[in-house]
FIDRENZA-533156 format. One record per residue (C-alpha): residue number from 0; z, y, x negated; chain. Coordinates in Angstrom, 3 decimals, decimal comma, m for minus. Each point is the difference from the previous one (the first is absolute). Layout:
residues N
@pos=NUM | zz=Z | yy=Y | xx=X | unit=A;
...
//
This chain:
residues 89
@pos=0 | zz=m8,607 | yy=m19,750 | xx=m114,933 | unit=A;
@pos=1 | zz=m3,367 | yy=m1,699 | xx=0,238 | unit=A;
@pos=2 | zz=m0,543 | yy=m2,766 | xx=2,542 | unit=A;
@pos=3 | zz=m0,675 | yy=m2,511 | xx=m2,810 | unit=A;
@pos=4 | zz=3,544 | yy=0,235 | xx=m1,387 | unit=A;
@pos=5 | zz=2,309 | yy=m2,927 | xx=0,812 | unit=A;
@pos=6 | zz=2,731 | yy=0,454 | xx=2,575 | unit=A;
@pos=7 | zz=2,748 | yy=m1,200 | xx=m2,307 | unit=A;
@pos=8 | zz=m0,054 | yy=m1,093 | xx=m3,617 | unit=A;
@pos=9 | zz=m2,940 | yy=m0,994 | xx=m2,171 | unit=A;
@pos=10 | zz=m0,192 | yy=m3,469 | xx=m1,487 | unit=A;
@pos=11 | zz=0,943 | yy=1,262 | xx=m3,490 | unit=A;
@pos=12 | zz=3,463 | yy=0,883 | xx=1,313 | unit=A;
@pos=13 | zz=0,741 | yy=m3,416 | xx=1,583 | unit=A;
@pos=14 | zz=3,447 | yy=m1,410 | xx=m0,382 | unit=A;
@pos=15 | zz=1,037 | yy=m3,475 | xx=m0,964 | unit=A;
@pos=16 | zz=2,580 | yy=m2,556 | xx=1,227 | unit=A;
@pos=17 | zz=2,264 | yy=1,356 | xx=m2,747 | unit=A;
@pos=18 | zz=0,046 | yy=3,314 | xx=1,854 | unit=A;
@pos=19 | zz=1,206 | yy=m1,810 | xx=3,142 | unit=A;
@pos=20 | zz=2,766 | yy=m1,908 | xx=m1,805 | unit=A;
@pos=21 | zz=2,608 | yy=2,777 | xx=0,180 | unit=A;
@pos=22 | zz=m0,760 | yy=1,088 | xx=3,552 | unit=A;
@pos=23 | zz=2,277 | yy=m0,735 | xx=2,938 | unit=A;
@pos=24 | zz=m0,266 | yy=m3,471 | xx=1,641 | unit=A;
@pos=25 | zz=m1,755 | yy=1,475 | xx=3,044 | unit=A;
@pos=26 | zz=m2,792 | yy=1,353 | xx=m2,204 | unit=A;
@pos=27 | zz=m0,381 | yy=m3,356 | xx=m1,742 | unit=A;
@pos=28 | zz=m0,226 | yy=m1,760 | xx=3,378 | unit=A;
@pos=29 | zz=m2,632 | yy=2,442 | xx=1,238 | unit=A;
@pos=30 | zz=m1,985 | yy=m0,481 | xx=m3,215 | unit=A;
@pos=31 | zz=0,079 | yy=m3,793 | xx=0,407 | unit=A;
@pos=32 | zz=m1,021 | yy=0,205 | xx=3,679 | unit=A;
@pos=33 | zz=m2,949 | yy=2,232 | xx=m0,969 | unit=A;
@pos=34 | zz=m0,904 | yy=m2,385 | xx=m2,795 | unit=A;
@pos=35 | zz=m0,471 | yy=m2,824 | xx=2,526 | unit=A;
@pos=36 | zz=m1,442 | yy=2,051 | xx=2,852 | unit=A;
@pos=37 | zz=m2,258 | yy=2,439 | xx=m1,858 | unit=A;
@pos=38 | zz=m0,138 | yy=2,955 | xx=2,452 | unit=A;
@pos=39 | zz=2,583 | yy=0,847 | xx=2,648 | unit=A;
@pos=40 | zz=1,317 | yy=2,885 | xx=2,041 | unit=A;
@pos=41 | zz=3,625 | yy=1,142 | xx=m0,266 | unit=A;
@pos=42 | zz=0,718 | yy=m1,652 | xx=3,360 | unit=A;
@pos=43 | zz=m1,534 | yy=m3,292 | xx=m1,127 | unit=A;
@pos=44 | zz=2,137 | yy=0,097 | xx=m3,158 | unit=A;
@pos=45 | zz=3,120 | yy=0,684 | xx=2,070 | unit=A;
@pos=46 | zz=m0,808 | yy=m2,904 | xx=2,335 | unit=A;
@pos=47 | zz=m0,689 | yy=m2,386 | xx=m2,883 | unit=A;
@pos=48 | zz=3,069 | yy=0,942 | xx=m2,095 | unit=A;
@pos=49 | zz=2,400 | yy=0,585 | xx=2,956 | unit=A;
@pos=50 | zz=1,003 | yy=3,240 | xx=m1,747 | unit=A;
@pos=51 | zz=0,609 | yy=3,207 | xx=1,987 | unit=A;
@pos=52 | zz=m2,923 | yy=2,464 | xx=m0,003 | unit=A;
@pos=53 | zz=2,069 | yy=2,509 | xx=m1,955 | unit=A;
@pos=54 | zz=0,663 | yy=m2,575 | xx=m2,781 | unit=A;
@pos=55 | zz=m3,692 | yy=m0,906 | xx=m0,110 | unit=A;
@pos=56 | zz=m0,906 | yy=3,680 | xx=m0,284 | unit=A;
@pos=57 | zz=2,481 | yy=0,400 | xx=m2,887 | unit=A;
@pos=58 | zz=m1,355 | yy=m3,122 | xx=m1,744 | unit=A;
@pos=59 | zz=m3,613 | yy=1,199 | xx=0,357 | unit=A;
@pos=60 | zz=0,953 | yy=3,391 | xx=m1,486 | unit=A;
@pos=61 | zz=1,692 | yy=m1,686 | xx=m2,964 | unit=A;
@pos=62 | zz=m3,016 | yy=m2,302 | xx=m0,561 | unit=A;
@pos=63 | zz=m2,296 | yy=3,041 | xx=0,206 | unit=A;
@pos=64 | zz=2,085 | yy=1,787 | xx=m2,665 | unit=A;
@pos=65 | zz=m0,642 | yy=m2,969 | xx=m2,315 | unit=A;
@pos=66 | zz=m3,728 | yy=0,011 | xx=0,787 | unit=A;
@pos=67 | zz=m0,060 | yy=m3,561 | xx=1,258 | unit=A;
@pos=68 | zz=m1,317 | yy=0,629 | xx=3,491 | unit=A;
@pos=69 | zz=m2,998 | yy=1,775 | xx=1,457 | unit=A;
@pos=70 | zz=m0,108 | yy=1,475 | xx=3,456 | unit=A;
@pos=71 | zz=m2,855 | yy=1,146 | xx=2,215 | unit=A;
@pos=72 | zz=m0,465 | yy=1,002 | xx=3,609 | unit=A;
@pos=73 | zz=m0,874 | yy=m2,742 | xx=2,433 | unit=A;
@pos=74 | zz=m3,510 | yy=0,284 | xx=1,377 | unit=A;
@pos=75 | zz=1,066 | yy=m1,507 | xx=3,328 | unit=A;
@pos=76 | zz=2,995 | yy=2,337 | xx=0,434 | unit=A;
@pos=77 | zz=0,138 | yy=3,137 | xx=m2,161 | unit=A;
@pos=78 | zz=3,685 | yy=0,434 | xx=0,794 | unit=A;
@pos=79 | zz=0,804 | yy=m3,098 | xx=m2,079 | unit=A;
@pos=80 | zz=m0,232 | yy=m0,591 | xx=m3,725 | unit=A;
@pos=81 | zz=m1,003 | yy=m3,290 | xx=m1,621 | unit=A;
@pos=82 | zz=1,854 | yy=m1,082 | xx=m3,160 | unit=A;
@pos=83 | zz=m1,373 | yy=m2,229 | xx=m2,747 | unit=A;
@pos=84 | zz=1,709 | yy=m1,269 | xx=m3,124 | unit=A;
@pos=85 | zz=m1,730 | yy=1,277 | xx=m3,115 | unit=A;
@pos=86 | zz=1,612 | yy=m1,669 | xx=m3,023 | unit=A;
@pos=87 | zz=m1,753 | yy=m0,540 | xx=m3,319 | unit=A;
@pos=88 | zz=m0,276 | yy=m3,607 | xx=m1,034 | unit=A;
//
């Protein structure tokens, strides 16, 4: 893998809100929180949604399966990942 390849999905594979429609309520809530807050860590999402960390992790995995989020390592703390909503308009 070259260093220029994206960490997750390329923009051609982006999902839409229609892809989110049939997901569990927790995934929809996480998507909406990311829509309003742009980039957040898993802990920040859990704090904002009041969902348990395990539920947030599940929701993020489901959103990732639908190609509607992008994640990258945090520059300030490499142990954490930052999540961003990536939905086509």
